N, C-alpha and C positions, 0 to 999 in steps of 0.2 A: 670839187668832187666831195669833199668832206661835208660841205654844207648840204648837199643833196642827201647824203646818207643820214646826216643828223636830222634833217627835216623829215625824211621818210620814217626814221626810228621814232621821232616824237609823235607823228601822226599815228603810227602803228600802236604805240603805247596808249595814246589817248583813246583809240578805238577799243582797246582791250579792257579798259577800266569801266566798271559798272558805275552808273550814276548813283550817288548817295541819296537814299530816301530817308528823310527825317521821320522819326517815329511820331505818331500823333500824340498830342498832349495827354489824352485820356487812354493811352495804350493799356490794354489788359495784360496782366502778367500771364505767362504760359499756363500756370495752374488754374487761373480763373477762366481762361479761354477753354481749357480742357473740360472743366466742370460744365460750362454752358454748352459746349459741343455735345457732350454726353447726353445732357438733358434734351437738346434739340433732336438728336438722332433717335433717342428713345421715343420722343414724341412722334417723329415720322413713322417709326415702326408701329406704334400704337394706332396711329391713324390709318395705316395700311391694313391693319387687322379689321378695322371697322369698315363696313361696306357703305360708302357714301353713294348716293344716286347720281351725283354730278361732281364735276371737278370744282365748280364754284363753291359748293357747300364744304368740300374737303379743304379748300384753300382758306375759307373763312374760319373754319374750326382750327386750322393750323395757326393762322395769324393771331387768333384770340389766345390760344394756348401759349404761343410764342411770347406774346405780351406779358403773360403771367410769369413766364420763365425770366424775362428781363426784369420785371418788377421784383421778383423774389431775389434775384441776384444784385439788385440795386444798380442797374445799368440801363442805358438807352440802346435802342436799335442802332443808332448812329455810332455809338462807342464800339459796339460789337462789330459792325460793318467795317469801321476804320481799322480796328485791331486785326481783323481777319485779312483785310486787304494789305496791311503792312506786312504781316507775316508771310503772306502769299508772294508779295513782290520783293521784299527786302531780305527776308529770312526764310526761304522755302525749306531749307534743311531743318530749321526749328519747327516749322509747321508739320513736316514729316514726323518729327519726334512726338509732337503733340498728338497727331492722329494715331500713331502707334499706341500711345497710352489710351486714347479714346476707344480704339478698337479692342484692346485688351480688357478695358473696363466693361464694354458692352458684351463681350464674349463671356466674361465672368458672370454678369447679370443673367445672361441667357442660360447658362448652365444651372443657375439656381432655380429657374422656373421648371417645375415638374412637368414631365411629358405625360399628358393624360389622354393621348390619342387612342381612342377605341376604334373598331372598324366603322362604327356609325360616324364618329368624329372625323375620321380620315375621308369619308365620302363628302361630308360637309366641307372639309378643308379643301378638297379638290374643286368643289363647286365655287368656293370663295376665290380660289386661285384663278379659275377660269374667268370669273366675273372681274377680278382685278386686272387680268391680262387684257380682257376686252376693253375695260375702262381705260387702260394705258394706251391701247392702240387707236382709240377714237380720235379722229382729227379734231382740231379746234374748230368750233362752229360759231361764227359770229351771227348775231341776230340783226 
């Protein structure tokens, strides 16, 4: 009887333990990842403001600018990808903390930007938003 209980308890405890995920050798520190994420999300916002005629041209522009961000921060895409994946899988609570800081930083930057919307600008802004929404709704078309 005790063997069955002991076996069941061991199996139960083993199932409850999360697998250890070893950090990558080139793991970015949280502060470095925050900095890169702020730059990447700022880039995304900037590219959304520009009206690209196709998804392809927007992706190319993003990838080129992203390469510059990585070069500026002296890291590779693989290092960024591995670090992000590690924090996502092994330390999700740390990634949440990182993103709270990223969001706060982006909100502070946004508040510094003066609001210069005039009635003419708001009409233009509405057109841009409609164009962007239509662009997002377009299904992927293969040639």
